[in-house]
C-alpha positions as CSV (number, residue, x, y, z in Angstrom):
1,M,0.0,0.0,0.0
2,V,1.3,3.4,-0.9
3,S,0.0,5.0,2.2
4,R,1.9,2.6,4.5
5,K,5.1,3.2,2.6
6,H,4.8,6.9,3.0
7,I,4.2,6.6,6.7
8,A,7.2,4.2,7.1
9,F,9.3,6.7,5.1
10,V,8.4,9.6,7.4
11,L,9.1,7.5,10.5
12,L,12.5,6.5,9.1
13,L,13.3,10.1,8.3
14,L,12.5,11.2,11.8
15,C,14.6,8.5,13.3
16,S,17.5,9.3,11.0
17,T,17.2,13.0,12.1
18,V,17.9,12.3,15.7
19,S,20.3,9.3,15.1
20,Q,23.3,11.7,15.3
21,G,22.4,12.3,19.0
22,Q,21.7,10.0,21.9
23,I,18.7,8.0,20.9
24,L,18.1,6.3,24.2
25,P,20.0,8.2,26.8
26,T,22.1,6.0,29.1
27,Y,21.8,8.5,31.9
28,G,18.0,8.9,31.4
29,E,16.4,10.9,34.1
30,E,19.3,10.4,36.5
31,R,21.1,13.3,34.7
32,A,18.0,15.5,34.8
33,G,18.6,18.9,36.3
34,L,16.1,21.1,38.2
35,S,14.0,23.8,36.7
36,A,11.3,26.2,37.7
37,F,7.7,25.6,36.8
38,T,8.2,21.9,36.1
39,F,4.4,21.3,36.2
40,L,4.1,23.2,32.9
41,K,5.7,20.1,31.2
42,L,3.0,17.7,32.3
43,P,0.0,16.6,30.2
44,I,-3.1,16.6,32.4
45,D,-5.9,16.4,29.9
46,P,-7.3,12.9,29.6
47,A,-6.7,12.6,25.8
48,S,-3.0,13.4,26.2
49,V,-2.6,11.3,29.3
50,G,-4.2,8.3,27.5
51,V,-1.6,8.2,24.8
52,G,1.4,8.7,27.1
53,G,1.8,12.4,26.2
54,A,2.1,11.6,22.5
55,S,-0.6,14.2,21.6
56,L,1.4,17.0,19.9
57,A,-0.4,16.3,16.6
58,M,-3.7,15.2,18.1
59,T,-6.4,17.7,17.0
60,E,-9.3,15.7,18.2
61,H,-10.1,15.3,22.0
62,S,-6.8,17.0,23.2
63,F,-6.5,20.4,24.8
64,G,-4.5,22.3,22.2
65,A,-4.0,25.4,24.4
66,L,-2.2,23.1,26.9
67,I,-0.2,20.9,24.4
68,N,0.4,22.8,21.2
69,P,-1.2,26.2,20.3
70,A,-1.4,25.2,16.6
71,L,-4.0,22.5,17.5
72,V,-6.6,25.1,18.6
73,S,-7.1,26.2,15.0
74,G,-6.1,22.8,13.5
75,G,-9.0,21.2,15.4
76,N,-11.3,24.2,15.5
77,Q,-11.2,23.9,19.3
78,Q,-13.7,26.3,20.9
79,G,-15.3,26.6,24.3
80,L,-14.4,25.9,27.9
81,F,-11.7,23.3,28.6
82,T,-10.9,22.3,32.2
83,A,-8.9,19.4,33.7
84,N,-7.7,18.4,37.2
85,R,-5.0,16.0,38.3
86,S,-4.9,14.7,41.9
87,L,-1.4,14.0,43.2
88,G,-2.5,12.9,46.7
89,G,-1.5,14.5,50.0
90,G,-3.8,17.5,49.3
91,I,-1.8,18.5,46.1
92,S,-3.9,19.5,43.1
93,H,-3.0,20.4,39.6
94,D,-5.7,22.3,37.6
95,F,-6.0,23.7,34.1
96,V,-8.6,26.0,32.6
97,A,-8.8,27.4,29.0
98,L,-11.2,29.5,27.1
99,T,-10.9,29.5,23.3
100,K,-12.9,31.2,20.6
101,E,-12.7,31.5,16.8
102,R,-12.4,35.0,15.4
103,T,-12.2,35.6,11.6
104,N,-10.2,34.1,8.8
105,G,-9.4,30.9,10.6
106,Q,-7.9,32.7,13.7
107,H,-8.5,31.5,17.2
108,I,-7.6,33.1,20.5
109,A,-7.0,31.3,23.9
110,L,-6.9,32.3,27.5
111,T,-5.3,29.8,29.9
112,L,-4.7,29.3,33.6
113,N,-2.5,26.5,34.8
114,S,-1.9,26.0,38.5
115,L,-0.6,23.6,41.1
116,S,-1.2,24.1,44.9
117,T,-0.2,22.0,47.9
118,G,-2.3,23.5,50.8
119,S,-0.6,23.6,54.2
120,I,2.6,21.6,54.6
121,L,4.3,20.9,58.0
122,E,7.7,22.6,57.9
123,R,10.6,20.2,58.6
124,T,14.4,20.7,58.9
125,V,17.4,18.5,59.1
126,W,17.5,19.1,62.9
127,Q,13.7,18.9,63.4
128,P,12.5,16.1,61.0
129,E,9.3,15.8,63.0
130,G,8.3,19.4,62.3
131,T,9.1,22.8,63.6
132,G,5.6,23.6,64.6
133,A,5.2,26.0,61.6
134,T,3.4,25.3,58.3
135,T,4.2,26.4,54.8
136,S,2.6,26.1,51.3
137,A,3.5,26.1,47.7
138,T,1.5,27.8,44.9
139,L,2.6,27.7,41.2
140,T,0.5,29.6,38.7
141,S,0.8,30.4,35.0
142,V,-1.6,32.6,33.0
143,G,-1.4,32.8,29.2
144,L,-2.7,34.5,26.1
145,G,-2.4,32.6,22.8
146,I,-3.3,32.9,19.1
147,S,-3.7,30.2,16.6
148,Q,-3.9,30.7,12.8
149,A,-5.0,28.5,10.0
150,F,-2.9,29.5,7.0
151,S,-4.5,26.9,4.8
152,E,-6.5,23.7,5.1
153,Y,-3.2,21.8,5.7
154,F,-1.0,24.2,7.7
155,H,-1.6,25.7,11.1
156,A,0.6,27.7,13.5
157,G,0.2,29.2,17.0
158,M,1.9,30.9,19.8
159,Q,1.2,31.6,23.4
160,L,2.8,34.1,25.9
161,K,2.7,33.0,29.5
162,Y,3.5,34.6,32.8
163,G,4.4,32.3,35.7
164,L,4.6,32.9,39.4
165,E,6.0,30.3,41.8
166,Q,5.8,30.6,45.6
167,L,7.5,27.9,47.6
168,G,7.4,28.9,51.3
169,V,9.5,32.1,51.6
170,Y,11.1,31.6,48.1
171,R,9.6,33.2,45.1
172,A,10.2,33.1,41.4
173,H,8.4,34.6,38.4
174,N,9.1,34.7,34.6
175,V,7.7,35.0,31.1
176,Y,7.6,32.0,28.7
177,L,6.7,31.6,25.1
178,D,5.1,28.6,23.3
179,L,5.5,28.2,19.6
180,G,4.0,25.3,17.5
181,F,2.9,24.3,14.1
182,L,0.7,21.5,12.6
183,Y,0.9,20.1,9.1
184,K,-1.8,17.8,7.7
185,L,-1.4,15.4,4.8
186,D,-4.0,13.5,2.6
187,I,-2.2,10.2,3.2
188,A,-3.9,8.1,5.9
189,D,-4.9,11.3,7.7
190,L,-1.3,11.8,8.6
191,Q,-0.6,14.9,10.8
192,F,2.9,16.1,11.8
193,A,3.6,18.7,14.5
194,A,6.5,20.4,16.2
195,A,6.6,22.7,19.1
196,L,8.9,24.7,21.4
197,T,7.2,25.2,24.7
198,N,8.1,27.3,27.8
199,F,10.9,29.1,26.0
200,G,12.4,31.9,28.0
201,P,15.3,33.1,30.2
202,N,16.5,31.4,33.4
203,T,14.4,32.3,36.4
204,P,15.8,34.3,39.3
205,I,14.8,33.2,42.8
206,S,14.0,35.7,45.5
207,N,14.7,35.5,49.3
208,L,17.6,33.1,49.0
209,P,20.1,32.8,51.9
210,A,23.0,35.2,51.9
211,G,25.6,34.3,49.3
212,N,23.1,32.7,46.9
213,E,21.3,35.9,45.7
214,S,22.4,35.3,42.1
215,A,21.1,31.8,41.9
216,L,19.0,31.0,38.8
217,A,16.5,28.2,38.1
218,A,16.6,26.7,34.6
219,T,13.6,27.2,32.2
220,P,11.3,24.2,31.7
221,Q,11.8,24.5,28.0
222,M,10.9,21.5,25.8
223,F,11.3,20.8,22.1
224,S,9.0,18.2,20.7
225,M,8.1,16.5,17.4
226,G,5.1,14.3,16.9
227,L,3.1,12.2,14.4
228,Q,-0.5,10.9,14.3
229,W,-2.2,8.9,11.5
230,T,-5.1,6.6,10.8
231,A,-3.8,3.0,10.7
232,W,-7.1,1.2,10.4
233,E,-10.7,2.4,9.6
234,A,-13.8,0.3,9.1
235,G,-17.2,1.8,9.1
236,E,-17.5,4.0,12.2
237,Q,-14.4,2.6,13.9
238,K,-10.8,3.6,13.6
239,L,-7.4,3.2,15.2
240,T,-5.0,6.2,15.4
241,P,-1.4,5.6,16.5
242,S,0.7,8.5,17.6
243,F,4.4,9.0,18.3
244,Q,6.4,11.8,19.9
245,L,10.0,12.6,20.8
246,N,10.8,15.2,23.5
247,H,14.0,17.0,24.4
248,P,13.7,19.1,27.6
249,T,16.2,21.6,28.9
250,D,17.6,19.1,31.4
251,N,18.6,16.8,28.5
252,A,16.5,13.9,29.9
253,E,15.2,12.9,26.5
254,Y,12.2,10.6,26.3
255,Y,9.9,9.1,23.7
256,A,6.2,8.5,23.8
257,A,3.9,6.3,21.7
258,G,0.1,5.8,22.0
259,L,-2.8,4.1,20.3
260,K,-6.4,5.4,20.3
261,Y,-9.5,3.5,19.4
262,Q,-12.5,5.7,18.4
263,W,-16.1,4.9,17.6
264,R,-18.2,7.5,15.7
265,S,-16.3,10.3,17.4
266,Y,-18.5,9.7,20.4
267,Y,-16.4,7.3,22.3
268,W,-12.6,6.8,22.5
269,T,-10.2,4.8,24.6
270,S,-6.4,4.8,24.5
271,V,-3.2,3.4,25.8
272,G,0.3,4.8,25.7
273,Y,3.9,4.3,26.9
274,Q,7.0,6.3,27.5
275,I,10.5,5.2,26.6
276,G,13.5,6.7,28.5
277,S,11.3,7.7,31.4
278,Q,11.2,6.4,34.9
279,K,7.4,5.8,34.4
280,S,7.5,2.1,33.6
281,L,3.7,1.4,33.6
282,P,1.4,2.1,30.6
283,W,-0.7,5.2,30.4
284,M,-4.5,4.9,29.9
285,G,-7.6,7.0,29.2
286,F,-11.1,7.0,27.8
287,G,-13.8,9.6,27.1
288,M,-17.3,10.2,25.7
289,K,-19.2,12.9,23.9
290,G,-22.7,14.0,24.4
291,Q,-25.0,17.0,24.9
292,V,-26.4,18.9,27.9
293,S,-29.3,21.2,27.2
294,G,-28.2,21.2,23.6
295,W,-24.6,22.2,24.4
296,P,-21.9,19.8,23.0
297,I,-20.0,18.4,25.9
298,E,-17.1,15.9,26.2
299,W,-15.6,14.4,29.3
300,G,-12.8,12.0,29.9
301,V,-10.6,10.4,32.5
302,G,-6.9,9.3,32.4
303,A,-4.5,7.3,34.5
304,M,-0.9,8.7,34.7
305,P,1.8,6.4,36.1
306,T,4.3,7.6,38.6
307,P,8.0,6.4,39.1
308,Y,6.9,4.5,42.2
309,G,4.6,2.0,40.5
310,T,1.3,3.8,41.3
311,Y,-1.1,5.9,39.2
312,Q,-2.5,9.4,39.5
313,G,-5.9,10.2,38.1
314,T,-6.9,13.0,35.9
315,I,-10.4,14.2,34.7
316,G,-11.2,16.6,32.0
317,L,-14.3,18.4,30.6
318,K,-15.0,20.4,27.4
319,I,-18.1,22.5,26.9
320,K,-18.9,24.4,23.7
321,P,-21.6,27.1,24.0
322,L,-24.2,27.1,21.3
323,T,-23.6,30.7,20.4
324,W,-19.9,29.9,19.6
C-alpha cells in the first residue's frame, strides 16, 4: 500500500534526524537537572494522558491550548476546557482554558495552569518531625495565545505565559513563550507537528540565603516533534497511532507512543507508553461525547503512572456554548 510506505518513510526520516544524537540516553532521568515551573511540562488532559503524552499532533479530544497552540485552529477547538489531576496529599493540579474563533481561521485562547499544595508541615534536618510551623506552595501560570489556519493543511500558533512560583519564603516569576505548528497530509490522515514550549530566560529566585542571591533556576523549555495517522478504519471505527519525541532543557530525552480507538467520534479509549522515562507502567484513558441542554460536551478520565509503580488520576471536561 502506498499510504503505508509513505508513513514508514516519514518515521524512518524522523529516526535518522535524531540518530546523530543520543537515541536512548544512558543516563536517562538520572542526569536531569532542576528547573522552575516543572508542572508546565506535564500533560493533564485525559486525551494526552491516555496516549502517554504523544498528543502533539492530536487535533481531536486533546487540549490544544495546553499541548500545542497550533492545535486550537487545527482542530477548531472552541469553548471551555478544564482538567484536574490529583497527586495525593492535598496537592492538586488544575488547568482551565477559554478559546474562541475570530475571523479568517484565527483563534484566541486564555489559559490558567496552577498547582497548589495546601498547608505543609515545615521540617528541617534538625527537626525532622516538624518545627511547629506550616508552609505552602503555589505555582501559577496565565497565558494568552493565538492560533492561525494559514491553509487547510498548515496551522501555527503561539502563546505568551507569565508564571509565578511561591515555595514557602522563596519566590520566582518569569515569562515564557510557546511556539508550535501542525501540518496535515492527505495520506492516511497523517498529521505532523513540532513545538517549542516554555521558551524563555532562566528564572531568578527571591529571598535566598546570603551568598546565593544570584542563583537562577533553569527554564522548563521543551522541544517536541510528533506524528499521528489513521492506521485502520472500518465503518464507524478507527485506530490512530501517535508517536512523539521530546527534548527538555535538562537533557533527559524521552519518547512517547500511543494508540487510540475511536467509535463514531462519540467514544474513545487509548493506551500509551514512554521510553526513556522512569514511568514504567502504561498510560491509559477514555472519554465520551454528548449534549447537555443542547450544548456539545465531552468528558474523559486518564491514568498517569508515577515512578513509584502507582497511578495518578486526571479528569477533563469540554463545553462548547451554542452561540460559539
